[in-house]
N, C-alpha and C positions, 0 to 999 in steps of 0.2 A: 490354762495348757495352750491357747495360742501365744501369747507373750514368752510361755518356757519355751518354746519350739523355735521361737524366732531370736531371741537369746543363745539359746546355741548353734544354731542358723549361725549367727553373729560371730560368733567364733571360729566358728568349722572356717571362714572364710579367711582369717583373721591369720591363723592356721596354713589355710592353702599361701598366703601370700607370702609368709615366712619361709613357707617349702617352696616356691618359685624363688626368692631372692638367693638361698640356699643353691638350687642348683644352676642362677646365675653364675652364682659365684664358684664353676666349674667342677663339681664335684662329679657330677656322672663323666664329663669325657675325659678324664682325669684316669679316671678307672678304667678307661676304654683304650689307653694311650699304648697298652701292651708291657709296662714297668712293673713288674711284679712288687719291687718296695714301696711304690708309691701306691699302689693296690691294696697293700697291707693294711697301711697309714690310714687310708680312705675308709675302708672297711673297720677301723676300732672306730674313728669318727664317726662313724655311719652310727654305729651300734650305739654309742653313748648318747647319741643327739635322739634315736630311735625313730620309729614313723608314726607314733601316735601323737593324736588331735590331742592339745589340753583339754579337760574336763573344766566345763564351764562355771559347773558349782564349788571348785575347790579355787575360790575366793582367794590371794594372799590379801595379809592384812593389809600393805600399804593400796592394793587394791581396794579393798574395804572401805579405809580410809577417802582416799582420794573417789570413789564414788559420791560421797556425800558431801566432799568438804567442797569439791566444786563450785557446787550451785551455793552452798552457804558463801564460799568469799564473792563470790556474782553478788546473794541480796545485801551481805557487809557494807561492799563499795559501795550500792548505787543505794542505797538507804541513807549510810552514816557519813560517806565520804563526801565533801564539798571542797573541792580547794578551790583559792582565789583567781580565778581567772581561767577558770576547767569548766568549758560548757556541759549543759547534762547529757548529750549524744556524746560527750570524750567520757564522763564518768559512766554513761552505759557502755562504754567502748572497753575501756580499763575493769571493770567487771566481767565481760565479755571473757576477755582476754584472761584473766584467772580462771575461771573456768575451764576456758579450752587448755589453757595448758596444761593447769594442774591434771586434768583424766589423759591428757597428751605423755606428760613424766607418768603416772602414775597405773597408766595403763589401764584404768579402771572401763571403758571399754576397748575396743581393738580401735590401734591407731589410725586406720585410715577413716576408720568410722566416725571418729571423734574429727577427724580432717573435713567433715561436712558437716559439721555440727552450724558452721556460720552460713549454711545455704537456710539451713533453720530457723538461729536461733537471729540473726541480721534482722529479717524484713520483721518480725512480730516482736521485738524490742525499739522497731522503728531507726533501725540505726542507717542502713541500708535498702532500698529494693531489692526484691529477686534478681532481675534482669543484671544488676550491677556486681550483687557479689557472685553470680554465674559467668560472669564475664573472667574473674578472677584466675577461673578454674581453669579459662581458655588461652591465657597470659600466652602470647610467643614465647617466651624463653621455657614453658612448659612444652610446648612442642621442638625446641632447641633438644631440650632434655631424653623427649621421642625418640629423634630423629638418634642422637648421639645413642642410646641405648641399643636401638635397633642396630648399626656399626657394632659396636662392640660383641653385641650377642651374635654377630653373623663373625666375629674374631673368635671368638669362643666355641662359636661349631665348627670350624676348622682350626683351632688347636692353634691360630697363629699368635697367638698372646703369649702361649707358655714356650714355643718357639724364641718367641722375643725375649723374655726372662731370664731362660736358659741360657742364651748368646749372650746375655750382658755379664750375667755370673762369668759365665764359664772367660769369658774379658778381663776381668777384676782380676783372679788370683786364686788363690788355694788354702793361704793360711788362716789360721780360725778369725780371725782380723776380718781378715780382709774377704774370705765368703760373705760375714755378716755385713761387710758396705756392697755388697756386690747383692746380696737379697734383700738390702734398704734400699739403693739405686734401679734396680728393675722392679720395687713394688712402687717408688715412688713417682716415676715413669710413668709406669702403665695405671696408674690412679689420677695422674694427669687427665686421662682419658676415659677411663671408664670407670665405674663404680669406685668407690673404697671398699665396699663387702667384698667387691666381684675380685678386685687387688688382692684385696688380703689373704680370701678364701683359697683363691688360685696361688698362692704361693704355701701354704699352711701343709699341705700334704708330701711337699718336694721339700721346705727345710724338715718337717717330721725325719722324712726318709733321709737326709744326712745329719741332721741330728744324733738319729739310730744309728748309724756306719760309724760316725766319730768316735758316739759313744762305746761302740762294742771294740774299737782300736784302742780307745784309751782306758779301757777296762781292766789291764793290770797294771797301770800307771799308778802307784801311792802319791802321785801331787796330784791329782786330779779327783772329785767324786763324780762320779759319772752316774751317782743314781740317782730316780721320779726326782726333781725339786730340786736338785741342789748341786745338778749341771751348770757350769755359769756357760758354757757357751748354748746352751739350748734354751735357758732364760732371754738371753742375750739376740738369739736372734729369734726369738717369738714375739721379743717385744719391739724389738729394731724391726721386723717387718709392720706391726701395726701403726709404730709411731710414724713408719716414713709413708705407708699409705696415706693417714691423717694429713702429712706436710705435703704429699703430692697434692693432694686435693685444695693446697692452694696456687699451685700453678696456673691453670687453666680456669675459666669461664665455666666451663661443664666439669670441673674436676672434685666438686661438692655439692650438694643442694645449697647451701648457706651462701656460696657465690653467685645463684643465680634469681635465688629472692632477694638480695642484697644489690643485686645490678638492674631488676623489677624497679623496689622498689626509690631509689635514686633516681631511675627514670621515671616515675612516673610523679611521683614529689617535686622534683629538680626541670624535669627536662633532659638529662643528660645523660647521652648513649653510652655503658663503658662497654668498647665491645672488644672483641675476644684479642685482638693484639694488645691493644691498651691494657687489659687486665694482666696480659704475659709480661709487660715491662715493668708489673712489681710485684706479681705472682712468681715469675722463675726465678728470680734473684735471690726469692724469700726461701726458695724449697734449694736451691742449688748451698745456700748459706746454712741453712738447720740441718739437715740431713747428715751432712759431716761432725756437724758439734751434736748431736744429740749419739752419736757414731763412735764420737770419740769418750762420750759419757758413758755409755753401757761396757765398751772394752774396757777404757784406761781406771774409771772408778767404780761404777756398779758392781759387772761384772768379769773383773779381768780374767786373763788365761795368762799360765805359765806355760803351757804349750805353744813351741811359735807357728810350730810345721805337725799339719797331719797327714798322716801316707793316705793316700786314696781318697781325702777329700773332695777333689776337683775330677775326679775321677766317675763320682755318681755323676757330675752333672755332665760330663762330655755322653757317658751312658744315657742319658735320658733326649739329648740331642741326638746320638745316632738309632735311636728308639723311634725318635719322629720319622726321619729317612727323610729324603730331598723336599722340598718346598712344593707341595703342589698347586695344580693351575691354578684351586682355588684360592689357595692363601696367596699367591701374586695377587692376585686380583683383587681381593679384600686388602692388601696389604697398598697397591696401587691409589683404589679409592680411599681406602685413609688415610693415604699421604696429600691425596689431591686436597681432603677437603680440611685436613689438617691446615694443609700452606692454602688453603681460601680464606680459611678462618684466619689466620694469622696477618694476610694482607689484605682482606675485604677495606679497613681503613684507610690504608696506604696507598690504592690506584684500583683497587677491584672497583670500587664503588664508581670509577670515572665511567670505565666501560658498560656497568651492569646498573642503572638507574636501580636505587629501592632494594637491592639486594641487602643482605641482612644474614648474623650467624645462622636463625632458626631455618631461613632458606636453602642454606648450604649445607647444615646437616641433614634436612630434608634430603636435598637433592642425593647427598650420598648412600639413601637408605634405599631411592628410589631407583639408585642406580646397579647397586646389586640387588634389587628385586627384576628386574630387565634381563642383566647379564646371564646368561646361563651354564649351568654347572655341567663337567665334564663326567664324573667319574659318580654321580648320584644326578635323578631325576628331576628338575626342576630349575630354580634362579640359587642364585646363589646365598641370597635367603629367601626364605618362604616363609609361608604363611603363619605355621605349628612355632616356628622360630620366634616368631613376633608375638603370638600369643603367651608367650613368657615376660612379656614388658613387666615392670616393678606398678600396674596402675598404681595400687596402694598409696605408695611414695610420691607418683604424680598429684595425686590425691592430697598428700601433707603438699607438696611443695602450692597447689592453689589455694589449701586453709591458710597457710602460711601468709604465701603472698598478698590475701586478700584481707586478714586480719592486722599485717603489721601496715599497709598500707594506706587502708583506711582510720587507723587511730594518728598517726602519723598527721594525716590531712588536719584531723579533728583537734590536734591539738596546734597545728600554724594557726587555722583560725583564733 
């Protein structure tokens, strides 16, 4: 009975983490933005997503398979696999990686809980000591992400990231193809600084509102099928938004979890420090190249639009900007701190280290977050950033980073030996 109760609690925690991520993805504050069209679309999304925690007893077939496949793979690898030149520890590590990866992919257990398995399994199997394993969960890059999450959450709290996105879209144009490019550009830029999930979900309600308006404008046009699932503009803008979020994540060191994991692994194994600016020298050109290529594929090959100009398409974006009103004091402060932080990240390795020895990207991110805590807000009590906002940090994702960093680094160390 106790085990069954704990099992249910694990899944409730998993659901809460997912719900927190959805909240971080800006659905709640967009509903308060004042736009009737956007509110309606968000309400429809929430009604589809629902507010019910999944029943832990309703296991899917992949989850049931993964639950048993993970340990089975571990025992098969450790008992029967003996590659030449691979130590016993490395074989153990390979088996553990197979176990953990299987549970991650199939979600046999909640992903954040699976991410803590190294703390349990590595010491038991003799691969690593408990202290060494736990150190990976406190890697400086984990705190870099925590600091950047705090800044991103503050941007979302005061609607600054929505203003940035709308301004980019309004600047680019109003033809169907240009609107799609505008959404992709805005999403890609935001995804360079905040999580891919947050940037995508922030743009989804706006893109739905624009798609609905455009579909209504073209419903009497015999050349275009505007029915759900068949409207090429709607499909292209939704896919483009998702693709751009992923591509934008390449641009900066904090743009995607894989970036920080790679940087931590390279630093641990080879002593090579991939700074924020050094990453951008490679990442930004990729973003600049890939977003236009994906856009051309979507609008010219996959989902071409016969209509070249849509009446009122740009008006929705302007209306959203107008409803936001003038930039508030809090938005200006957040924009200033964000700009200073981004500039410091980009210039740290160039000249900032000469004046402040020991400074790194993690310290810069945390300094920006502390500034937001210290500066008081004018329109609300407390600081620009408060503790209630910080509680929305996706700790499950940070655990996932720690587990991935620990697992990958230890396996590569054993392979090198």
